[in-house]
N, C-alpha and C positions, 0 to 999 in steps of 0.2 A: 699761526699768523703766516701769511704768505711772504716769502722772501725771494730775493734774487740771488741765485747761485751761479758759480762759474767753474767750469772744468779747467784745472791747471794744465792738462795735457793738450787739449785742442783749443781752449780759450772760449768755447761757446757758452752762452748763458742759458740758464734754466730757471723757470718760475715755479715755485711750489712751497708747500708748508715745510717740507724736509728735503734734504738732498736725496736724489734717487740712488739706488744701489749701484747702478752703472750709469755713466754718462749716456744720455739718449742719442748722442751724436757720434762719439768715437768709441764708446764702450768702456772707458776707463773706470776703474773700481772707485767706490765711494770715498776712499781716503784722499782722492785727488779733486773732490768737489767741495768747494768752500763758498761761504758767503762772499759776494763780490768784494766787499771791503777788505777781506782777508786773503783773497786769492792772489797768489804770485804767478803771473803769467808773463813769460818773456820769450819772444821769438827772435829778438835781436841778439843772436849769439855769435861770438867769434869762433869760427871753426878752424882747427888745425887740419892738416892735409888728411890724416886718417879719418877724423870725424866727417870731413867734407865728402870723402870717398864713400864712407859708410852711409851717410845721409842720402847721397845720390843713388846708391844701390837700394836703400830702403824706399825711396820714392818710386823707383822702377818696380820693386816688389809689390808695392801697394797699388800702383797703376795696373799692373798685370793682374793682380788678384781681383781688384774691383771690376775690371773689364770682363774677366772670366765669370764672376758672379752675376753681373748684369746679363750676360749671355745665358747663363744657366737659369736665371729667373725667368727668362723669356721662353726657353726651349725645353726645359726638363719636363718629363712626363708625369710628374707628381704634384698635385695641388699644394701640399704642405711644403714640398721642396721649392716650389716657385716663391713662396713667402719667405722661407729661410734664406734662399740665395739673394732675394731682393734686400732683405735686412743686412746680410753680410756685405753686399755690394755697396750699400750706403756707408757702412762703417769703414770699409777699406778705402772708399773715396775720401772720407774724412781724414783718414791717416795720410793719404797722399797730400791732402791740403796742409797738414801739419808740416810735412817735409818741404812743401812749396814755400811756406812762410820762413822756415829755418834757412832754406837755400836762397831766399830773397828772389824767387822767380815770379814773373808776372802772371803765369797761368800754369796749370797742370797739363803736361803733355797728354795726348790721347793714347790709349792702349789699342792693341790689335790682337786680342785673344779669341780663341774659339772655345766651344764647350761641346758637351754631349747631349744626346736626346734622353738617354736613360738616367734617372735620378741616381741609381747606384753608381754609375760611372762618374757622375758629377760629384757625388759624395766622396768617392775614392780620390778624385783629383783634388778636391777641397782638403782632404786629410793630408795629402802629400804637400800641397802648397803651404798649409798652416804649419806643418812640421818643419819645412825648410825655413819659413819666416822666423819661427821660434828659435831655431838654432842660430840663424844669422843675428837676430836681435840680442840673444844671450852673449854671443861673441863680441858684438859691437859695444854692448854695455860694459863688458870687462875691459875692452880696449880704450874706452873713452876716459879722459881725465876731466872732462867738462861735466859738472853736476847736472846741468839742465839736459844735456844730450843723454847722459846716463839715465836720468829720470824718465825721459820719453821712451828710450829703449826698454827699460824695465817695465813700464806701464804697458807697452805693446806686447811684451812677453806674456803678461797676465791676460790681456785681451785675446791674443791669438790662441792661448791655451784654452780659454773659454770656447773659442770657435772649434778647436780640435775636439773638445768633448762633445759638441753638438754633432759633428760628423761621426765620431766613434759610436755614439749612442744610436744613431740611425743606421749605421752600417751593421751593427751587431743585432739590431732588432728585426 
């Protein structure tokens, strides 16, 4: 039976018989995807100074990464790389939208990143970007006393780790 599902991380809805393994919008793992009537989604969060600073930095990380990936999707010299970077760009843009909602901003600021022509260089930069994001999100999760902020950072660690595996697999192949 077709149901309406909702991701508890990004808040976006999904229609299907079953929840997807990963949110098609933000990449969150299946445990965060619930039937709409059971989904706890809250972006109206009171932030202490540390959480606000970390959320602002996370927003910049996601803007930077999505802008880089959109560039790489356009310029990389590998057809599969173009598809991979396009998918990653959309997911990172969705992550920026999560922080926009948490920070109560009217829009996501524009990024200004460049990329490479060779797929290998773009994969290498992707790997470095994802590694930095994971380390920052792990630290931010530990520092937060707010369960919702902690939940978002923990989910992003899982998602960015998935991205890291994608680049590692292609760099070693």
